[in-house]
DRENDOGU-380381 format. One record per residue (C-alpha): chain; x, y, z. Coordinates in nm, 3 decimals. Example, Ala and Ser with C-alpha at 12.3 -4.5 7.8 and 13.67 -1.06 7.14 Angstrom:
// DRENDOGU-380381
('A',(1.230,-0.450,0.780))
('A',(1.367,-0.106,0.714))
This chain:
// DRENDOGU-380381
('A',(7.621,7.199,18.827))
('A',(7.706,7.484,18.592))
('A',(7.854,7.454,18.243))
('A',(8.184,7.591,18.370))
('A',(8.445,7.317,18.398))
('A',(8.596,7.294,18.744))
('A',(8.968,7.290,18.682))
('A',(9.304,7.310,18.847))
('A',(9.585,7.518,18.702))
('A',(9.932,7.368,18.668))
('A',(10.250,7.512,18.521))
('A',(10.481,7.301,18.312))
('A',(10.814,7.413,18.171))
('A',(10.905,7.268,17.833))
('A',(11.213,7.311,17.616))
('A',(11.185,7.589,17.357))
('A',(11.169,7.350,17.059))
('A',(10.881,7.156,17.219))
('A',(10.696,7.478,17.297))
('A',(10.737,7.588,16.935))
('A',(10.604,7.255,16.808))
('A',(10.307,7.284,17.044))
('A',(10.222,7.636,16.926))
('A',(10.259,7.533,16.560))
('A',(10.033,7.231,16.608))
('A',(9.775,7.437,16.796))
('A',(9.756,7.683,16.504))
('A',(9.719,7.400,16.251))
('A',(9.449,7.224,16.454))
('A',(9.272,7.543,16.559))
('A',(9.290,7.448,16.926))
('A',(9.462,7.615,17.217))
('A',(9.791,7.472,17.343))
('A',(9.611,7.394,17.670))
('A',(9.353,7.184,17.484))
('A',(9.625,6.986,17.310))
('A',(9.815,6.929,17.636))
('A',(9.495,6.812,17.811))
('A',(9.421,6.561,17.535))
('A',(9.780,6.435,17.531))
('A',(9.782,6.398,17.910))
('A',(9.450,6.212,17.911))
('A',(9.577,5.975,17.639))
('A',(9.902,5.914,17.827))
('A',(9.729,5.841,18.156))
('A',(9.477,5.606,17.993))
('A',(9.754,5.409,17.820))
('A',(9.956,5.389,18.140))
('A',(9.724,5.130,18.294))
('A',(9.641,4.926,17.985))
('A',(9.959,4.723,17.950))
('A',(9.991,4.351,17.999))
('A',(10.080,4.189,18.329))
('A',(10.425,4.119,18.183))
('A',(10.475,4.488,18.099))
('A',(10.367,4.590,18.450))
('A',(10.605,4.337,18.609))
('A',(10.887,4.449,18.381))
('A',(10.827,4.817,18.466))
('A',(10.830,4.727,18.837))
('A',(11.167,4.554,18.796))
('A',(11.032,4.209,18.875))
('A',(11.138,4.038,18.552))
('A',(11.472,3.868,18.601))
('A',(11.493,3.952,18.972))
('A',(11.548,3.589,19.087))
('A',(11.918,3.514,19.118))
('A',(12.075,3.174,19.053))
('A',(11.759,3.026,18.900))
('A',(11.748,2.812,18.585))
('A',(11.712,3.019,18.267))
('A',(11.411,2.809,18.160))
('A',(11.234,2.820,18.497))
('A',(10.905,2.944,18.354))
('A',(10.897,2.718,18.046))
('A',(11.049,2.381,18.135))
('A',(10.790,2.138,18.273))
('A',(11.058,1.959,18.472))
('A',(11.065,2.254,18.714))
('A',(10.690,2.216,18.780))
('A',(10.705,1.858,18.908))
('A',(10.539,1.847,19.249))
('A',(10.436,2.213,19.235))
('A',(10.112,2.271,19.423))
('A',(10.105,1.927,19.580))
('A',(10.072,1.909,19.955))
('A',(10.346,1.725,20.141))
């Protein structure tokens, strides 16, 4: 494979203040705006999947979705009596 990175071009519209901040930061860092956007996107996508199971369930809307259940359902041992036992 050659040294040329295979890439796909995308276009993203950003508000003027954000575009100005991006250009300012690119000048300070000595990198192109595209380089900074690529790094930011990679960081965002890596963090997306590294949350806890609780955070994933909360994001999916599963936390608190059971109606008319005791408030202490997950913490009170009384609610676990007989759980997992065959009848």
